[in-house]
N, C-alpha and C positions, 0 to 999 in steps of 0.2 A: 512431339516436332520441336526441335530448338530454334525457333525464329523469335526475333525480338518483338514482335506485336504481342507474346502472350504474357506482357507485363499485366500486373493488376490493375485493373480499371479504375479511375478515380470515383469516388462515391457521388460526387456532383453529377447531375444530369448535363446532357450536351445543351440544353436549353439554357440551364442555370450558367454554364460556364460562357455561352456566347453572351448573355446578358451582361456578366461582369466584365466582360471584355469589351462592352461596348458596341458590339457588332450587330446586335439588333435590341429594338425597343421591347418593352413588355407588351405593348399593342401588337406587335409583329409576332411575338413568341405566341401570345394569345389566338392569332389568327390560324399559325401553322398548327397548333395543338387541336383546334376546332376541325381541322381538315382532316388532321391525324386520326382522329377518332372515326371519322367515316371511310377513310380510304385505307387504313392500316398499313400506309406508306412509311419510310423511314423519315425522321424529322428532319434530317440533314437535307434529304432529297426535296423536301417539301420546300423548306426554307430557299434553296436555291431555285426551284421552279419558280416561286413567288418573287425572285428578284431581290430578296431581302439580304442574302449575302451570295458570294459566288463560291466556285469549286475551290479557287485558291485559299480563301479565308477558311473553310470548312477543314480543308488538308491541314492547314497550317495549324489549326486549333488540335485536330487529332494529333499531329507530331508533337507539339508541346506538351499535351497534356498525357501522351502515351509513350513519349520517348523514343520516337521514330523521326529520322533525319528527313527534313523536307526541302525541296527544292523549289522555289516560285518560278523558276525559268530553267530550261535545260539548255538554251542556245548558246550558253558556254560550257557546257559540259562535254567530255570528250571519254566514250565509253571505251573499255577494253575490247580488243579484237578478238580474244579468245572468249570472252563472255559473250559476244555477239554470235559467234559461231555455235556456242551451245544451245541457244535458243532460235530457233528458225523464224523467219521474217511472217510466215502464215500463224505459227503460234502467238507470236508477239501482237499480230492484228487481231486474233481472236480474243484473246483474253486482256488486251490492252495492258502490256506490260513491256518494259525495256530492261534488258541486263545493263549492268554497269562496269562490275568488276568481280574477279574470283580472289580470294585469298584466303589461305589455310583450308582449303576444300569448301570453303564457304561461297557462294554465290549470292552478291548483293543486285537487288533487281529495284526497279521502281514501279510503283503501283498507283493506282488512284485511291484505293481502299485497302488499308493495311490488315483489315479483318476479315476480307475474303478467304476464308479457309480454302475453297475450291481452288483458286489460282495457286496458292501456296502449294497444295497437295499435286496439282497436275504438275507445276514447276521440279517439284521434288522427283516425280516418277520419271520425267522428263531427263532431267541433268544427273541424277543421282548424287545431288549436293544438298548440304543444308541451306537453307533459304535465308537469307537476312533481307528484311523490307525496308524500302525507303518511299518517301511520299511525293507526288507532284500532282498538279492539276492535270486533267485528263486532257486538256486541249495541248498541253507541252507533251505529254507522253506521244500521242498520236503524231504530232509534228516530229517529235523525235524518231519515231519509226520511220517515217518517210524520209528523213534526212540521215539517219545513221544507218539504214540498210541501203539505200539508193545511191548508186553511183553519181557522183555531182556531174551535173548536165554542163556542157560547154556551149556557150552561146554561138562562137564562131562555126563550130561544127553543126549546130542547127541550122544556121543561116547557108551554110554550105548544102545541107541536105535539101533545104527549102528552095534553092536555087536550082539543084538538081530535078527536083520535081517539075518546075517550070520549063526545063529544056524539052520536056516530052511534046508530042504532038498536040495532047490535049491536057489542059489544066484543070485538075479537080480541086475544088476548095476543101474537100473532105480528105486530102491526102495526108496520110500520117505527118509527114514533116512541116506541114502547114500548121496542122493542129499542135504538134508539139512545140512550134515556135511561139505561137499566141498563148499557150499555156505556160510556157516557160516566162515570157513578158509578164503575165499576169500573177504567177506564183512569185517570182521575184521581187515584184512590187510588195505583196502581201509579206514576204519575208523581212523587207528592209522598212517596214512600217508606213509605206507610203499610203496615203488617202486617195491620191488621184493619178492615174496614168495618162499621159498625153502623147498621142501618135500624130506627128506633124509633117506632112509632106513638105519638102522644100524643093529647089528646082532640080538638084541633082542626087537627092537622098531622102531617107525618112527618117526624122529625129525621134527617139525616144525619150521622154522625160517622166521624171517620178517627183511628185509634190511630198516631200518628207518634212514634218514639224512646219509646216506652211509655206516652205521654200522650195521652189522648182529647182532639180539638178539633172542636167543633161546625162543619161545613161549610157546611150549607144547610138549608132547609126545602122541604118538598113539600106542595102542598094533600093534605088529608085522603083524597081521592077516589083520589088515585093510589096509596095504599099498597096496596090489594088486588091491584091489576094488576101492580104491580112485584113485590111478593110472590110472586105466581103464576108471573110470568116466570122467577124466580130459582129456584123450586121445579124449574120444567120444565127448565131447563139444568142442574139438580143431580141431577135423579133421584128428586126427592122427590114423594110422594103429594100431588096438589094438592086431593083432596077431603077431606083431612084437616087441621083446623084447630086441634083441641081437645088433640092431643097434641105433644110436642117432637118433632122429626124431624131427622135428619142427613143430608147427601148431600154430594157433591162434583162439581166441573165442571172444565173446562179452559178458559182463556182466552187468545185469541192477542194480544199485544201487542208492537207493533215486531219482528214476526219471529219471537218466542220463545213458549214454551207456558209460561201461568202456572197454577199448580194453586190452584183454591180449595176450601176446606172450608167447607160450608154448614151452619150450625146455626139452626133454627128453635124458637121458644118462645112459648106462648100466654101473653098478657097481657091487660089489661082491656080495651085499646083495639084489639087484633088480635092479629098475631103479630110477635115481635120476631126480626129476622134479624140474624146476624152471619156475615160471610166472612172467614175466615181465607187470606191471602195468602202463598202459598209459590212462590217464583220460583227454579226448579230452576237456571235458567242461571246463576244467581249462586253458584257454586262455594264451596262451604263454605271459612271460612279455615283457614290452616295453623295448627297450636297456637299458634306463636308469634306470632300476631296475633291471639289471643282476649283478651289483656288481662292475662296474668299478670305478676307482678313477676319478675325475673331468679331470684331465690331460689325462688319458687313453682314456676317453669316448670323448674327443676332438680330438685325434689322430684317434679313430676308426672312428668316424663320417666323418672325413677328407678323410680317406680311402674309405667309402663309397660313397662319392659324386664323387669319380674317375670315368671317362667314359670308361676306359678300366684297365685290369691287373688283377693279382690274389692275393686275399686276402686269407691267410691260417689262421685257428683256429687249433691250436696243442694241443696235450696232451694226455695222456692215456685214455683208455676206461672208461666210467662213470665220465668223467670230466666236463660233460655239454656243450660239443662242439656243438652238434646239437641245443641245445637250443638256444646258442649264435647266429647261423646261421639264426634260424627261426626268432629270435628278430631282427636281420638285415634286413632280408627281409621285416618284417614289416614295417620297420623304412623307407624303400626305396620305398615300393610299391606303385605303382600309375598306372591307368588307361591308361596313356601314354608310359607306358613301357611295354614290352613283356619279362615277368620273368618265365623261365623254370627251373624244377629241375628234376635230376634223383637221387633216394634215396634208400636205404636199411635199414629199410622200412620208408613207408611215415608215420611220427609219428602224425603229425597234418596237418589238411586240412587249406589251407590258400586262402583267396578270390582273385580273378583275377590273380592267380599264376598256371601255368600249371604244374603240379606235375605228375612225373611217378615213377614206382618202378621197380629196378631190379628183373629179374627173369632169374636166371642161368640155371635152368632146359631147360628153353626155348630157351636160347642162348642170351638173353636180359641182357648184362653186363653194367658195368660203361662206358666202352669204346666205345661199340656199341651204347649205348643210346646218350652220350656225340656228338660222330659223327653225328649222326640222328639230334640231337637239333640243330646244327649248320646249317640245312637246313630247320629251322623253324622260320629264322629271329628273332633270340632273342636279346635283349638288354643285359639282365643279366642272368647268369646260375648259379645255384648251383649244385654243385656235392658233393654227401653226403661223400665221401671219395676217395682221391688218393690211389690207392692200388698197382699200377704197372706202369710201364714205358710207357705202351701205353696209359693210361688214363692222365698221366702227359703230355705225348707229345702233345696229342690232345687239353689239357687244355691251355697249353702254347701258342699253335697255335690260339686258341681262343682269347686268351687275346692279342695277337699281331695283332689281325685283328679287334680290336674295341669293344671287349665285356668284361665285367665286369664278373670275375668268382669267385664265394666263394666256398671254399671246405675246407675239414680237413685232417690233416696228423698226423701221429703217431711221435711225437719227444717229449722228456721231456721239452726242453726249446724252447724259441722263437730263441734264437741264433743257436741252433742245426739245424733250418731248412735248412739254406744255405748249410752246408756239406752234409746234407741228401739229398738235391736236386740234389747237384753235383754229388753224388754217385748213384742215380736214373739216371744219364746219360743227365742231361740239361747242355749245353754247357754255358761258363760263358756268352758270348754275349746275347744268348736267355733268359738266368736267370735274367741279368740285365735289359732287356728291358721288361720282362713279370711281374716280381714278384712286387707287389706293397706294400705289408707289410704283418706282421705276428702278431697274437695273440697267447699267451700260457697262459693256464690257468689250475686252479684245483679248486674241490668244497670244502668248508671249513664250518664246522657247527657253526651256530648262538648260543650266549649265549640266554638262554630262558629268556624273559622279565618279566616273573612272580617271578622268584627266583634269577635275577641278583644280586649280590652284589660286591661291590668294596673292594679292598684291596691294602695294600702298597707293591709295588713290591721290593722283596728280592734282596740282592747283586748279586746273582747267575744270577737271570732274568734281572738284569740291565747289567751284563758283556754279556748277550746273545744279548740284543738290541744294544749295543756298537758293537759287532761283525757285525752285519747286516747292523746298521745305525752309522757308526763312527763319525759322525757329530752332531748327536742329542744330546743336552744337558743332562746330567745326574745329575748335581749339585743339583738340587732341587729334592724333593720327588716325586717319580712316582707312580700313582695309575693305576691298572689294574683291570679287572673284571672277573668273572666266574659265573657260575650258582649253586647255591647251591642244587638243586634238588627239584622238588616237582611233585604235582599230573598231573599238564598240561604237563609236559615234562616227564613222566614216570620216574622222579627221575634221569635222565640223565645229567641235567642241560643244554641241547641243545634243540633248537626248530627251525627247518629250516636251509637252508643252503644258502651260498652265494659262490662268486668266489675270488679268489686270482689271479692275473694276470700278465703278462707282455707285452707290445706291442711296436712294432717298425715300421717305415715307412721306404721304400727304397726310399729315396729322391736322389737327385743328386750326393752327395758325396758317399752314400753307392753302388750306382748302378756303380759309376766309379770303385771303389774297388773291386765290385764283376766281373766287366768286364775285369779288369787287372789281374783277378785270384790270388789276394792276399791272403795270408795264412788266415785261419779261426779267428786266434786270433787278427790279424790286422784288420780285419772287425769287429771284436767285440769291439776293442778298439776305433774304429770310432762312432759306434753306443753308447758306453757309454758314448763318450765326448759329446753326445748330450742330457744328461740327462736322459740315461735310468734307469728306475726303474725296478729292478727284481722282479720276483714274490715273493721270500723271503721277500725281503723288504717293498712290498705291503702288505703281510702277517703280518710283524711286526708291520706297521703303522693301521692295522686293530685292532690288538690287543691294541694299544696304544690309540685307539678310542674307545675302549671297546666294538667292534663288536663281536670279538671272544677271546677265553683265548688264552694266549700266548703259553701254553701247546698244544692247537689244531694247532696252526700254525707249531710248532715243529714236531707234527705228520704227517702233510701233506708233508713238504717241505724237 
């Protein structure tokens, strides 16, 4: 068979290659190899299951080592119609393959595994062509099957169909046009990388808004009459009481998109013109980032990893709602995860499932609160405990007790800065001695938008911008010309100039000097001075440095800080 996956395999094993590329640690490889001995599964599959690498990383390695073309995304790839006609959609779905183009009687197809001989043989029988393989992550292939083979939906036509369904004598919420319209609103949000969908009734219409990269955008308007049936449909799929419209309600649902399950957390809230609906989108197939990819500077990452290597103490990640605190905690857990440790969590809700970690979810209706769950976890012989949020004095008291008795505790707290954490904990009733002995370190963070790489353009900083830089970084040399960058706006970023997000952050360790200051009950400004003398970089300074490195625009930093 003349296809390009028949190149000579490299002499090094997959585990060795992944180690050399820094994609896994020796400990992670050791864990995977132990599991492989008992399960006989492929090493790559085990590493993906454990969350140590994702399918894209595995495919990229296979591509580079075996000379197969690799696509990390298919969203901007346009297939040849003749190739699509050669491979029916049923075949594509069954074998997880998408045809790309035909050239010189050779058909190039995109697959997840270029060494799956069965798929190659079946394709050759079907098309009578020589098969050339390219590689992409499975979720990209599944999404391409849905979008390449399916005729593009038209929002206006879906609204017309839904309106026609309402004109009948009886209105059925399970009518196909209503279902299709709701599915379209959800699937379009997912395609546009939205984290939240807002369905907002106004006096004469219903407004649809998506939150993308932290910013809400108006997407479209619906006729007022459709508001109630859409609300009812969403309530049904979310397990929410459709007869109750006077009280706020919460529910959840699962939505299948491009072959993968998307979790939806649904909240309803009664307002003047009906019920406001917000759907939070959680895509569990997008495995969490490694801690190195969160956005910490090199120095901050070094401090954070040092904190995670401690045997006991409390590590707090602080910031307002929506600042990425939970993502940072999950990345931290992935970094320290090991079969030799008992890691347990109490969360609200469980956003991602992690291998070898015992996760539990708060259920306040049943009386299962953070404090009650944490108290019970201490009887489960844990090494590391993650508490989704410290909300009250009782939870804080149990967490400090756990830290003092030899446990590493990770949690979140609502403070605006890392330095504000110590007075906040004092206010919540922790004594200076206990606080000094239990607190290991604090991270504060915000999410900030990245410049779109497709329309990024550099420019010379103005005098006003130089003054702003000098205000936050007084020692930064401003004598020479300084270049900054911003996004011009293009189709890829929906003409916003932004694509994706990272964090700006600040972090400090409670070392011996800081612990002594806390124990002596020194004033907050005295403790802050000690921390600052140790080279503390504030969140504002971190943001300005990211602007100088052309990661984000200066104006975006100012918006966030």
